[in-house]
Biotite code that builds the C-alpha atoms (Angstrom):
import biotite.structure as struc

atoms = struc.array([
    struc.Atom([-63.601, 229.717, 68.847], chain_id="A", res_id=1, res_name="MET", atom_name="CA", element="C"),
    struc.Atom([-66.655, 228.830, 66.641], chain_id="A", res_id=2, res_name="LYS", atom_name="CA", element="C"),
    struc.Atom([-69.497, 226.634, 67.556], chain_id="A", res_id=3, res_name="SER", atom_name="CA", element="C"),
    struc.Atom([-70.614, 223.162, 66.372], chain_id="A", res_id=4, res_name="ILE", atom_name="CA", element="C"),
    struc.Atom([-74.006, 223.183, 64.966], chain_id="A", res_id=5, res_name="LYS", atom_name="CA", element="C"),
    struc.Atom([-76.430, 220.565, 64.815], chain_id="A", res_id=6, res_name="ASN", atom_name="CA", element="C"),
    struc.Atom([-77.581, 221.521, 61.330], chain_id="A", res_id=7, res_name="ARG", atom_name="CA", element="C"),
    struc.Atom([-79.980, 218.120, 60.809], chain_id="A", res_id=8, res_name="LYS", atom_name="CA", element="C"),
    struc.Atom([-82.099, 218.937, 63.692], chain_id="A", res_id=9, res_name="ALA", atom_name="CA", element="C"),
    struc.Atom([-83.590, 222.022, 62.049], chain_id="A", res_id=10, res_name="LEU", atom_name="CA", element="C"),
    struc.Atom([-84.390, 219.763, 59.028], chain_id="A", res_id=11, res_name="HIS", atom_name="CA", element="C"),
    struc.Atom([-86.275, 217.054, 61.411], chain_id="A", res_id=12, res_name="GLU", atom_name="CA", element="C"),
    struc.Atom([-87.747, 218.993, 63.911], chain_id="A", res_id=13, res_name="TYR", atom_name="CA", element="C"),
    struc.Atom([-89.796, 222.866, 64.089], chain_id="A", res_id=14, res_name="PHE", atom_name="CA", element="C"),
    struc.Atom([-88.187, 224.550, 67.041], chain_id="A", res_id=15, res_name="VAL", atom_name="CA", element="C"),
    struc.Atom([-90.639, 226.132, 69.405], chain_id="A", res_id=16, res_name="ILE", atom_name="CA", element="C"),
    struc.Atom([-88.461, 227.679, 72.090], chain_id="A", res_id=17, res_name="GLN", atom_name="CA", element="C"),
    struc.Atom([-84.654, 227.664, 72.800], chain_id="A", res_id=18, res_name="ARG", atom_name="CA", element="C"),
    struc.Atom([-82.611, 227.355, 76.269], chain_id="A", res_id=19, res_name="PHE", atom_name="CA", element="C"),
    struc.Atom([-78.822, 227.971, 77.370], chain_id="A", res_id=20, res_name="GLU", atom_name="CA", element="C"),
    struc.Atom([-77.345, 225.373, 79.225], chain_id="A", res_id=21, res_name="ALA", atom_name="CA", element="C"),
    struc.Atom([-73.950, 224.759, 80.842], chain_id="A", res_id=22, res_name="GLY", atom_name="CA", element="C"),
    struc.Atom([-72.301, 220.763, 80.822], chain_id="A", res_id=23, res_name="ILE", atom_name="CA", element="C"),
    struc.Atom([-70.790, 218.891, 83.532], chain_id="A", res_id=24, res_name="ALA", atom_name="CA", element="C"),
    struc.Atom([-67.927, 217.955, 81.731], chain_id="A", res_id=25, res_name="LEU", atom_name="CA", element="C"),
    struc.Atom([-64.489, 215.937, 82.204], chain_id="A", res_id=26, res_name="LYS", atom_name="CA", element="C"),
    struc.Atom([-61.136, 217.505, 81.644], chain_id="A", res_id=27, res_name="GLY", atom_name="CA", element="C"),
    struc.Atom([-60.546, 215.222, 78.270], chain_id="A", res_id=28, res_name="THR", atom_name="CA", element="C"),
    struc.Atom([-64.042, 216.459, 77.592], chain_id="A", res_id=29, res_name="GLU", atom_name="CA", element="C"),
    struc.Atom([-63.561, 219.844, 77.298], chain_id="A", res_id=30, res_name="ILE", atom_name="CA", element="C"),
    struc.Atom([-60.185, 219.570, 75.160], chain_id="A", res_id=31, res_name="LYS", atom_name="CA", element="C"),
    struc.Atom([-62.106, 217.603, 71.768], chain_id="A", res_id=32, res_name="SER", atom_name="CA", element="C"),
    struc.Atom([-65.116, 220.205, 72.478], chain_id="A", res_id=33, res_name="ILE", atom_name="CA", element="C"),
    struc.Atom([-62.422, 222.489, 71.852], chain_id="A", res_id=34, res_name="ARG", atom_name="CA", element="C"),
    struc.Atom([-61.087, 221.107, 68.575], chain_id="A", res_id=35, res_name="ALA", atom_name="CA", element="C"),
    struc.Atom([-64.359, 220.116, 67.427], chain_id="A", res_id=36, res_name="GLY", atom_name="CA", element="C"),
    struc.Atom([-64.399, 216.331, 67.529], chain_id="A", res_id=37, res_name="MET", atom_name="CA", element="C"),
    struc.Atom([-68.272, 216.346, 68.319], chain_id="A", res_id=38, res_name="VAL", atom_name="CA", element="C"),
    struc.Atom([-71.087, 214.691, 66.788], chain_id="A", res_id=39, res_name="ASN", atom_name="CA", element="C"),
    struc.Atom([-74.232, 215.181, 67.132], chain_id="A", res_id=40, res_name="PHE", atom_name="CA", element="C"),
    struc.Atom([-76.066, 212.322, 65.558], chain_id="A", res_id=41, res_name="LYS", atom_name="CA", element="C"),
    struc.Atom([-79.261, 211.005, 67.673], chain_id="A", res_id=42, res_name="ASP", atom_name="CA", element="C"),
    struc.Atom([-78.475, 212.849, 70.646], chain_id="A", res_id=43, res_name="SER", atom_name="CA", element="C"),
    struc.Atom([-81.319, 214.143, 72.894], chain_id="A", res_id=44, res_name="PHE", atom_name="CA", element="C"),
    struc.Atom([-82.146, 215.510, 75.999], chain_id="A", res_id=45, res_name="ALA", atom_name="CA", element="C"),
    struc.Atom([-84.056, 214.250, 79.100], chain_id="A", res_id=46, res_name="LYS", atom_name="CA", element="C"),
    struc.Atom([-85.447, 214.862, 82.333], chain_id="A", res_id=47, res_name="ILE", atom_name="CA", element="C"),
    struc.Atom([-85.152, 212.052, 85.143], chain_id="A", res_id=48, res_name="VAL", atom_name="CA", element="C"),
    struc.Atom([-85.749, 213.005, 88.867], chain_id="A", res_id=49, res_name="ASN", atom_name="CA", element="C"),
    struc.Atom([-85.500, 216.873, 88.689], chain_id="A", res_id=50, res_name="GLY", atom_name="CA", element="C"),
    struc.Atom([-82.260, 216.768, 86.351], chain_id="A", res_id=51, res_name="GLU", atom_name="CA", element="C"),
    struc.Atom([-81.785, 217.062, 82.536], chain_id="A", res_id=52, res_name="CYS", atom_name="CA", element="C"),
    struc.Atom([-79.589, 214.668, 81.060], chain_id="A", res_id=53, res_name="TRP", atom_name="CA", element="C"),
    struc.Atom([-77.754, 214.717, 77.599], chain_id="A", res_id=54, res_name="LEU", atom_name="CA", element="C"),
    struc.Atom([-77.933, 211.279, 75.889], chain_id="A", res_id=55, res_name="ASN", atom_name="CA", element="C"),
    struc.Atom([-75.858, 209.767, 72.983], chain_id="A", res_id=56, res_name="ASN", atom_name="CA", element="C"),
    struc.Atom([-74.164, 213.260, 72.345], chain_id="A", res_id=57, res_name="PHE", atom_name="CA", element="C"),
    struc.Atom([-70.877, 211.686, 71.259], chain_id="A", res_id=58, res_name="HIS", atom_name="CA", element="C"),
    struc.Atom([-67.482, 213.226, 71.948], chain_id="A", res_id=59, res_name="ILE", atom_name="CA", element="C"),
    struc.Atom([-64.316, 211.673, 70.853], chain_id="A", res_id=60, res_name="SER", atom_name="CA", element="C"),
    struc.Atom([-61.619, 210.466, 72.905], chain_id="A", res_id=61, res_name="PRO", atom_name="CA", element="C"),
    struc.Atom([-58.549, 212.834, 73.567], chain_id="A", res_id=62, res_name="TRP", atom_name="CA", element="C"),
    struc.Atom([-55.561, 210.873, 71.961], chain_id="A", res_id=63, res_name="GLU", atom_name="CA", element="C"),
    struc.Atom([-53.099, 211.864, 74.480], chain_id="A", res_id=64, res_name="ASN", atom_name="CA", element="C"),
    struc.Atom([-55.165, 211.250, 77.753], chain_id="A", res_id=65, res_name="ALA", atom_name="CA", element="C"),
    struc.Atom([-53.687, 207.673, 78.042], chain_id="A", res_id=66, res_name="ALA", atom_name="CA", element="C"),
    struc.Atom([-56.184, 205.613, 80.768], chain_id="A", res_id=67, res_name="PHE", atom_name="CA", element="C"),
    struc.Atom([-57.659, 209.054, 82.148], chain_id="A", res_id=68, res_name="PHE", atom_name="CA", element="C"),
    struc.Atom([-59.889, 209.404, 78.918], chain_id="A", res_id=69, res_name="ASN", atom_name="CA", element="C"),
    struc.Atom([-63.697, 209.653, 79.182], chain_id="A", res_id=70, res_name="HIS", atom_name="CA", element="C"),
    struc.Atom([-66.829, 207.254, 77.698], chain_id="A", res_id=71, res_name="GLN", atom_name="CA", element="C"),
    struc.Atom([-67.997, 209.144, 74.206], chain_id="A", res_id=72, res_name="PRO", atom_name="CA", element="C"),
    struc.Atom([-71.575, 208.602, 74.743], chain_id="A", res_id=73, res_name="GLU", atom_name="CA", element="C"),
    struc.Atom([-72.047, 208.938, 77.990], chain_id="A", res_id=74, res_name="ARG", atom_name="CA", element="C"),
    struc.Atom([-74.689, 210.960, 79.546], chain_id="A", res_id=75, res_name="PRO", atom_name="CA", element="C"),
    struc.Atom([-74.052, 214.185, 80.632], chain_id="A", res_id=76, res_name="ARG", atom_name="CA", element="C"),
    struc.Atom([-75.606, 216.689, 83.313], chain_id="A", res_id=77, res_name="LYS", atom_name="CA", element="C"),
    struc.Atom([-77.075, 219.930, 82.075], chain_id="A", res_id=78, res_name="LEU", atom_name="CA", element="C"),
    struc.Atom([-76.945, 222.642, 84.247], chain_id="A", res_id=79, res_name="LEU", atom_name="CA", element="C"),
    struc.Atom([-80.293, 224.232, 84.047], chain_id="A", res_id=80, res_name="LEU", atom_name="CA", element="C"),
    struc.Atom([-82.450, 226.504, 86.878], chain_id="A", res_id=81, res_name="HIS", atom_name="CA", element="C"),
    struc.Atom([-84.639, 224.051, 88.562], chain_id="A", res_id=82, res_name="LYS", atom_name="CA", element="C"),
    struc.Atom([-87.687, 226.411, 87.582], chain_id="A", res_id=83, res_name="ASN", atom_name="CA", element="C"),
    struc.Atom([-86.444, 225.984, 83.365], chain_id="A", res_id=84, res_name="GLU", atom_name="CA", element="C"),
    struc.Atom([-86.584, 222.519, 84.364], chain_id="A", res_id=85, res_name="ILE", atom_name="CA", element="C"),
    struc.Atom([-90.152, 222.320, 85.552], chain_id="A", res_id=86, res_name="ASN", atom_name="CA", element="C"),
    struc.Atom([-91.123, 224.208, 82.587], chain_id="A", res_id=87, res_name="ARG", atom_name="CA", element="C"),
    struc.Atom([-89.424, 221.464, 80.304], chain_id="A", res_id=88, res_name="LEU", atom_name="CA", element="C"),
    struc.Atom([-90.729, 218.729, 82.058], chain_id="A", res_id=89, res_name="ARG", atom_name="CA", element="C"),
    struc.Atom([-94.509, 220.017, 81.812], chain_id="A", res_id=90, res_name="ALA", atom_name="CA", element="C"),
    struc.Atom([-94.051, 220.922, 78.055], chain_id="A", res_id=91, res_name="LYS", atom_name="CA", element="C"),
    struc.Atom([-92.697, 217.435, 76.844], chain_id="A", res_id=92, res_name="VAL", atom_name="CA", element="C"),
    struc.Atom([-95.031, 215.209, 79.275], chain_id="A", res_id=93, res_name="ASP", atom_name="CA", element="C"),
    struc.Atom([-98.038, 217.440, 78.529], chain_id="A", res_id=94, res_name="GLU", atom_name="CA", element="C"),
    struc.Atom([-97.319, 218.033, 74.735], chain_id="A", res_id=95, res_name="GLN", atom_name="CA", element="C"),
    struc.Atom([-95.402, 215.573, 73.447], chain_id="A", res_id=96, res_name="GLY", atom_name="CA", element="C"),
    struc.Atom([-92.082, 217.905, 72.151], chain_id="A", res_id=97, res_name="MET", atom_name="CA", element="C"),
    struc.Atom([-88.724, 216.497, 72.398], chain_id="A", res_id=98, res_name="THR", atom_name="CA", element="C"),
    struc.Atom([-85.361, 218.058, 74.018], chain_id="A", res_id=99, res_name="LEU", atom_name="CA", element="C"),
    struc.Atom([-82.387, 218.402, 71.157], chain_id="A", res_id=100, res_name="ILE", atom_name="CA", element="C"),
    struc.Atom([-79.409, 220.073, 71.146], chain_id="A", res_id=101, res_name="PRO", atom_name="CA", element="C"),
    struc.Atom([-78.722, 222.631, 68.387], chain_id="A", res_id=102, res_name="LEU", atom_name="CA", element="C"),
    struc.Atom([-75.172, 224.102, 68.973], chain_id="A", res_id=103, res_name="GLU", atom_name="CA", element="C"),
    struc.Atom([-72.589, 223.732, 70.897], chain_id="A", res_id=104, res_name="ILE", atom_name="CA", element="C"),
    struc.Atom([-69.878, 226.713, 71.921], chain_id="A", res_id=105, res_name="TYR", atom_name="CA", element="C"),
    struc.Atom([-67.080, 227.920, 74.010], chain_id="A", res_id=106, res_name="ILE", atom_name="CA", element="C"),
    struc.Atom([-68.622, 231.208, 75.601], chain_id="A", res_id=107, res_name="ASN", atom_name="CA", element="C"),
    struc.Atom([-66.325, 234.927, 76.297], chain_id="A", res_id=108, res_name="ASP", atom_name="CA", element="C"),
    struc.Atom([-66.071, 233.081, 80.332], chain_id="A", res_id=109, res_name="LYS", atom_name="CA", element="C"),
    struc.Atom([-64.322, 230.245, 78.402], chain_id="A", res_id=110, res_name="GLY", atom_name="CA", element="C"),
    struc.Atom([-67.480, 228.023, 79.678], chain_id="A", res_id=111, res_name="LEU", atom_name="CA", element="C"),
    struc.Atom([-68.792, 225.113, 77.303], chain_id="A", res_id=112, res_name="CYS", atom_name="CA", element="C"),
    struc.Atom([-72.620, 225.760, 76.820], chain_id="A", res_id=113, res_name="LYS", atom_name="CA", element="C"),
    struc.Atom([-75.002, 223.636, 74.787], chain_id="A", res_id=114, res_name="LEU", atom_name="CA", element="C"),
    struc.Atom([-78.233, 225.564, 72.978], chain_id="A", res_id=115, res_name="SER", atom_name="CA", element="C"),
    struc.Atom([-81.156, 223.557, 73.773], chain_id="A", res_id=116, res_name="LEU", atom_name="CA", element="C"),
    struc.Atom([-84.529, 223.643, 71.765], chain_id="A", res_id=117, res_name="ALA", atom_name="CA", element="C"),
    struc.Atom([-87.882, 222.503, 72.582], chain_id="A", res_id=118, res_name="LEU", atom_name="CA", element="C"),
    struc.Atom([-88.780, 221.043, 69.388], chain_id="A", res_id=119, res_name="ALA", atom_name="CA", element="C"),
    struc.Atom([-91.671, 219.150, 67.441], chain_id="A", res_id=120, res_name="LYS", atom_name="CA", element="C"),
    struc.Atom([-91.005, 216.444, 64.943], chain_id="A", res_id=121, res_name="GLY", atom_name="CA", element="C"),
    struc.Atom([-91.753, 217.563, 61.321], chain_id="A", res_id=122, res_name="LYS", atom_name="CA", element="C"),
    struc.Atom([-93.733, 214.758, 59.703], chain_id="A", res_id=123, res_name="LYS", atom_name="CA", element="C"),
    struc.Atom([-92.489, 213.799, 55.865], chain_id="A", res_id=124, res_name="PHE", atom_name="CA", element="C"),
    struc.Atom([-94.836, 216.547, 53.788], chain_id="A", res_id=125, res_name="PHE", atom_name="CA", element="C"),
    struc.Atom([-93.477, 219.459, 56.389], chain_id="A", res_id=126, res_name="ASP", atom_name="CA", element="C"),
    struc.Atom([-89.528, 218.059, 55.133], chain_id="A", res_id=127, res_name="LYS", atom_name="CA", element="C"),
    struc.Atom([-90.283, 218.164, 51.385], chain_id="A", res_id=128, res_name="ARG", atom_name="CA", element="C"),
    struc.Atom([-91.775, 221.636, 52.253], chain_id="A", res_id=129, res_name="GLU", atom_name="CA", element="C"),
    struc.Atom([-89.225, 223.347, 53.633], chain_id="A", res_id=130, res_name="SER", atom_name="CA", element="C"),
    struc.Atom([-87.056, 221.829, 51.286], chain_id="A", res_id=131, res_name="LEU", atom_name="CA", element="C"),
    struc.Atom([-88.915, 223.246, 48.435], chain_id="A", res_id=132, res_name="HIS", atom_name="CA", element="C"),
    struc.Atom([-88.793, 227.211, 50.355], chain_id="A", res_id=133, res_name="LYS", atom_name="CA", element="C"),
    struc.Atom([-85.457, 226.722, 50.555], chain_id="A", res_id=134, res_name="LYS", atom_name="CA", element="C"),
    struc.Atom([-84.612, 225.927, 47.183], chain_id="A", res_id=135, res_name="ASP", atom_name="CA", element="C"),
    struc.Atom([-86.771, 228.515, 46.223], chain_id="A", res_id=136, res_name="MET", atom_name="CA", element="C"),
    struc.Atom([-85.436, 231.178, 48.325], chain_id="A", res_id=137, res_name="GLU", atom_name="CA", element="C"),
    struc.Atom([-81.810, 230.226, 46.654], chain_id="A", res_id=138, res_name="ARG", atom_name="CA", element="C"),
    struc.Atom([-83.083, 230.882, 43.212], chain_id="A", res_id=139, res_name="ASP", atom_name="CA", element="C"),
    struc.Atom([-84.205, 233.842, 44.181], chain_id="A", res_id=140, res_name="LYS", atom_name="CA", element="C"),
    struc.Atom([-80.996, 234.684, 45.847], chain_id="A", res_id=141, res_name="ALA", atom_name="CA", element="C"),
    struc.Atom([-79.397, 233.988, 42.731], chain_id="A", res_id=142, res_name="ARG", atom_name="CA", element="C"),
    struc.Atom([-81.814, 235.810, 39.907], chain_id="A", res_id=143, res_name="ASP", atom_name="CA", element="C"),
    struc.Atom([-80.943, 239.021, 41.969], chain_id="A", res_id=144, res_name="GLU", atom_name="CA", element="C"),
    struc.Atom([-77.121, 238.740, 41.928], chain_id="A", res_id=145, res_name="LYS", atom_name="CA", element="C"),
])
């Protein structure tokens, strides 16, 4: 199973550190994730009462689920160790960083994992600069061929 990536996150944020977290899901949600019916738009993680929650993460409803289906954008609990959560809370509160999901994938054991990033938002000129660097690298690769 290939991973589903949040491509816009790398354009909008500087990634400081990455974490791997499990997600508490329902049966119809994991079926939708395996089918690739996921949208990262405006999703973020928040630490509330010592627990990490993923908000605005859209998992499309499973068509064959009848009335057992899930809410598409319900808050989902992220499974992290307590010391990781405390470390993340300190960084988010003190330094004004954000927790954003980078990718979701199924690992070798068949478990759904989320790659979570501790990130800092880019300013407009930073985004332009990164696009310029990307264009220069593309032109350089094209010239080498």
